[in-house]
N, C-alpha and C positions, 0 to 999 in steps of 0.2 A: 254864372252862366244862366241864360234864360230858362224858364220852366219848360219841361218836356212833357208830352202827353203819353209817353211810353218809356219804359226803362230799357237800357241797353242789355243785351244778352250777357250773362256772366261768362268770363273766360274759362274754358275747360282744358284740363291737362291734356296735352298731346294734339290739340287742334290749333290751327293757325289763324282763325278769323280775327281780324283786327291787327294782324301783323303784316310785315313786308316780306315778300318772297323775292329773292335776288337770283337771276340767272348766272350760273358760273360762266367764266369767259369761254370755255370750250363747248357751250351749248350748241348742239348740232342743228336744232330747228331754227331756221332764219326768222320765223315769226316771233321768236322769243329771244333773239340775240340782244344781249345787254339789257334785258327787260327788268324793270322793277314793278312788282305787282302788289297792289293792296288787296289783301284777302278779305272778301266780304262774307263768305260762308265756308265752313269746313266741318264735315262730320263723317260718320261711317257711310253716308250716302253719296259722298263725293265732295267736290270743292268748286268754288267759283271766286274769281277775282277780276280786278280791273288793272290793266297795264297803265301806269301813270307817267311813263317817260317816252312813249312813241307818238310822235305827231302824225295826224292824218294829213296826207299830201293834198294840196290843191283845194282845200275848203277852209273857210273861216267860220267863226261862230255866226257872224252876221249873214253869211251866205246860207248857212244851215237854217237859220230862222226864216229866210226867204223861201227856201225849198219846202219848208213845212207850213208855209203860209201864215207864220206867226207875225212876221214883220214884213210888210210890202217893201219892195225895193226903194220906193220914193221916201220911205220913212227910215231907211238905214242910217241916213246922215244924222238923225236925231238920237241915235243910240249913244250912250256915254262912250267916250274914247276908249276906256278900258274894255268895254264889251266888243267894240269893233275889232280890236286886235286879239281877243281871247282865243286861245288855241283850242282846236278840236283834236282829241287824241284817238289813237287806235287802241281800244280797250282789250282787244283779243279777237281770235278768229271765229268766234261763235256769235250768230245774230248780228252781223256787221251793219245791217241796215237799221238797227235800233239804237237809240241813244240812252246812255246811262250816266247819271250825274252823281259823283261823289261830292259831298258838301258838308259844311259845318252844321252842328246840331242846333243852331238857332232857327233853322227852317225845318218844319215837321208837318206832314200831312198824314192824318190817322190811317187813311185807307191805302196809302201808296208808299210811304217812307219806311225803309228798313233801318232801324238803329243798329250800328255795328259795334261801336263802343261809346264812351261818354262824349266824344268830340266829333265823331264822323258818322254820317248816315249815307244811305244810298236811295235815290229816287229815280224811277225809270218811266215817268209819265211826261207827256207834253206840257202839263200844267207848270212844272218847275221851270221849263224853258220860257214860257210866257211870263212867269213871275220875275225871272232874271232880266228879261227884256224890259219889263216895266219898272225895274228897280226895287221890287219887293221880294226878291229871292234871298238866298242865304248870303252871309258875309263872304264866305269862301266857297268856290265851286270848281270842279274839274269835270268837263264834259268829254265823254268817250263814246265812240261807236263800237259796239260789240263788247264781248267779254271773254275771258279765258275760263274754260271749264275742264274738270277732270272727273272721270268715272270713279266709282268706289275703289279705293286702294291704289289708284293710278298715281296720284301725287306722292303718296308715301313711297311708292316704288321709285319714282324719279328722284326723290330726295336721297334715298338709300344708294342710288346709282351716281350720286354726286352731281346731279343736274342743277340743284338749287341749294342756296343757303337762305336762312330767314333771320329776321331781327325785329325788334320792337319798332312800331311806326310812330311818327310824330307829324302833326299837322303842317309844320313848317316845311318838311320835306315833301309831303303829299301834294301840297298846293303851291310849291315853289314854281314861279313862272319861268325860271331858268331850267327848262326841261332837260337840257343836255348834261347838266351836272348831277342829276338825281342818282345816276348809277354809282358814281364814285362816292357821293355823299352816303348812300345806303351802305356800301362796303365800309366806309369810315366809321359808321355807327358800331360796327363790330371789330374795329381796329385792324382791318385788312386792306392792303393795297392791291386792287385787281390786277395791276401790271405784274406784281410779284407772283400772283397765282399763275399767270400765263408763263412766266419764266420758269417757275418751279415745274410746271407740267412739261415744259419743253426739255427739262433735264431729268425727267423721271427715268 
């Protein structure tokens, strides 16, 4: 793996940063229905994560670059085909006008990149979007508008109320372009069929 200018934070017992949070099928909040969230930070002060399987409607990566004046419309055609079709995700209900990029650790900016684990980082500046457009960005990237946030103790309470499950993360799942299959894949990592959970709840 390429050299890094900062070490990832050590995993701490009881905290979920660097893991996946999976919404239970009975999740009552429609903003988090069937959500898979990559947890970027979790401590006694609260938690923050990015939903990795909800697409943002009616906007593409190329259109977002135009809105931010990173790539003029006339230059959109020069973008690599993979970028023109790159999905924009709804990362959560907080700060929905701001972009957050989960990406592979081969890209690192000392002042703006947060290392989450050995393989995944978070950068939330316009610079990374410019670099992606120029072809000098990370090998893998997921762009999201907004993030999910929890006050101190809130996430723990929701987990205790059976709102969420969690499991280890892997980059193949995080950056899988087949967004619609991430929910079932995440449950599969812990050996659970989400349809079975729905049926069991219906017969409780």
